[in-house]
VOGU-3710 file (C-alpha; in Angstrom, 3 decimals, decimal comma):
1> flifrsepmi> 17,473/213,598/11,682  18,002/210,135/13,372  15,027/209,565/14,981  13,503/209,268/11,860  15,547/206,693/10,575  15,526/204,614/13,664  13,718/201,255/14,470  10,201/202,008/15,642  10,512/200,907/19,153  14,153/203,240/19,150
11> kkilliclaw> 12,313/206,367/17,838  9,713/205,878/20,373  12,538/205,426/23,640  14,410/208,665/22,063  11,452/210,696/21,783  10,711/209,888/25,522  14,181/211,023/26,381  13,478/214,180/24,162  10,235/214,930/25,762  12,014/214,550/29,389
21> livlqvqgqr> 15,086/216,718/28,246  12,222/219,628/27,184  10,048/218,824/30,907  13,332/219,511/32,759  14,629/222,721/31,176  10,526/224,099/31,519  10,803/223,352/35,186  14,199/225,375/36,147  16,632/224,196/38,178  14,227/222,459/40,897
31> ylkptfdsvv> 14,643/219,025/39,118  18,584/219,378/38,109  19,622/220,176/41,258  19,315/219,089/44,859  16,461/221,630/46,128  15,848/219,910/49,677  17,751/218,814/52,431  16,275/215,658/53,820  13,664/213,134/52,241  10,398/211,980/54,269
41> vtpdvkygfn> 9,837/208,117/53,522  6,762/206,331/53,849  8,059/202,338/53,960  5,815/199,156/53,604  2,831/200,881/52,169  0,957/197,896/50,647  -0,434/198,130/46,870  -1,038/195,028/45,892  -1,595/190,865/46,317  -0,631/188,315/44,153
51> ysykgdstdl> 0,361/184,391/43,942  4,883/183,463/43,248  5,474/181,285/40,975  5,304/178,717/43,283  1,646/179,428/44,147  2,317/181,278/47,097  0,193/184,331/48,377  2,297/187,332/48,184  1,557/190,885/49,680  3,360/193,438/47,630
61> fldiyepygd> 4,739/196,425/49,447  5,825/199,593/48,122  8,139/202,527/49,557  7,375/206,286/49,212  10,171/209,168/49,155  9,061/212,461/49,279  11,160/215,513/49,437  11,067/217,069/52,973  9,242/220,859/53,428  7,889/220,804/49,834
71> tllarplvvl> 4,989/222,890/49,374  4,289/221,938/45,614  0,986/221,003/44,864  1,200/218,909/41,693  4,618/217,004/41,866  6,186/214,365/39,427  6,040/210,940/40,241  9,117/208,442/39,295  8,213/204,557/39,870  11,747/202,576/39,853
81> ahggsflqgs> 11,763/198,895/40,416  15,213/197,126/41,733  17,661/194,500/40,100  18,596/191,170/40,470  18,002/189,291/37,206  14,372/189,178/38,073  15,336/186,290/40,906  16,704/188,560/43,769  16,623/192,574/45,154  14,366/194,566/46,953
91> rkaqdistlc> 13,373/197,755/47,028  15,590/198,703/49,967  18,303/197,396/48,240  20,775/200,444/48,990  21,518/201,118/45,035  17,774/201,888/44,835  17,008/203,367/47,843  19,874/205,599/47,669  18,605/206,690/43,975  15,067/207,583/45,261
101> srlaklgyvc> 16,537/209,497/47,778  18,265/211,304/45,335  15,474/211,941/43,242  13,088/213,210/46,070  15,746/215,653/47,181  15,421/217,237/43,563  11,876/217,550/43,580  10,400/214,192/42,473  8,142/211,704/44,233  9,511/208,586/43,677
111> vsfqyrlgvd> 8,445/205,042/44,677  10,477/201,764/45,130  7,875/198,633/44,513  8,486/195,299/45,391  7,562/192,641/42,440  7,481/189,157/42,178  10,756/187,161/42,063  11,830/183,656/40,663  11,568/181,751/38,019  10,945/177,614/38,387
121> ilsgktleqe> 13,542/175,764/36,532  11,426/172,268/37,390  8,522/173,220/35,434  9,632/171,497/31,978  9,403/174,645/30,295  12,366/176,137/28,738  14,269/178,881/30,750  13,455/181,367/28,317  9,782/180,854/28,615  10,356/180,782/32,516
131> fqqavwravh> 12,028/184,488/32,805  9,388/185,491/29,993  6,837/184,678/32,952  9,262/186,176/35,443  9,162/189,111/33,486  5,479/189,318/32,709  4,932/188,748/36,800  6,988/191,974/37,425  5,229/194,026/34,428  2,142/193,074/36,162
141> dgraairfmn> 2,976/194,057/39,783  4,576/197,735/38,321  1,064/198,626/36,858  -0,408/197,755/40,089  2,060/199,772/41,887  1,372/202,831/39,157  -2,620/202,058/39,517  -2,303/202,186/43,334  -0,444/205,542/43,064  -3,233/206,409/40,369
151> ksiangnsyr> -5,927/205,955/42,981  -4,115/208,031/45,328  -4,639/210,693/42,849  -8,075/210,197/42,523  -8,739/209,512/46,069  -7,605/212,658/47,576  -4,451/213,092/46,387  -2,172/212,839/49,771  0,877/212,545/47,846  0,413/215,645/45,897
161> ldanqiyggg> 1,403/214,096/42,564  0,389/215,310/39,289  -0,962/212,810/37,525  0,502/214,276/33,991  3,641/213,274/35,057  4,421/209,310/35,629  7,381/208,086/34,851  8,936/204,707/35,414  12,414/202,934/35,422  14,470/201,253/37,322
171> isaggvlglq> 18,637/199,509/38,276  19,343/196,533/35,973  16,553/194,218/35,701  14,455/197,368/36,846  15,117/199,504/33,790  14,214/196,290/31,778  11,333/196,582/33,429  10,450/200,171/33,267  10,960/199,486/29,441  8,738/196,825/29,435
181> lafldvpset> 6,030/199,097/31,488  6,174/201,085/28,610  5,936/199,529/25,816  4,529/195,716/26,727  1,156/194,528/25,729  0,797/191,225/25,691  3,039/188,243/27,359  3,951/186,948/23,966  6,124/190,415/23,575  8,462/189,519/26,464
//
């Protein structure tokens, strides 16, 4: 009942959460309890290239976590971003790598991706404008990571992913980024 009286954005988020719970119930215990004892990590996979806020060229990398010994041919993908206020942080940080490992042991394929960090406080723009641009850059990088994984599905699907089950999220600023990936369409919405 509350879902239909909420604001449109909240309604979307609640419906996504409800759909997620339904998927978990249908899938059984595989995604609720650790099913795999260990994880295979493919580190430092280049997924893109772009320019930092300073104009420097930047190669973008991600790490892929898979359940070791999994034979399922179509596995859900979870794409996660690290925290750090869009100023610092790493895809290899302890909290995000632990989360990726735990999700992989549940049966997901999980990706921790690097995104461009930083703001230019001497640009003449307001701090709000600088952070809006930082979020927008991160959204571009997150979408590039998802495109890269979708391309791997189209080119032989070596990670055995289910193209209909791709989820995003993260820790702290990465959680904000995950929501932006789902709902942000134009820079003015940041």
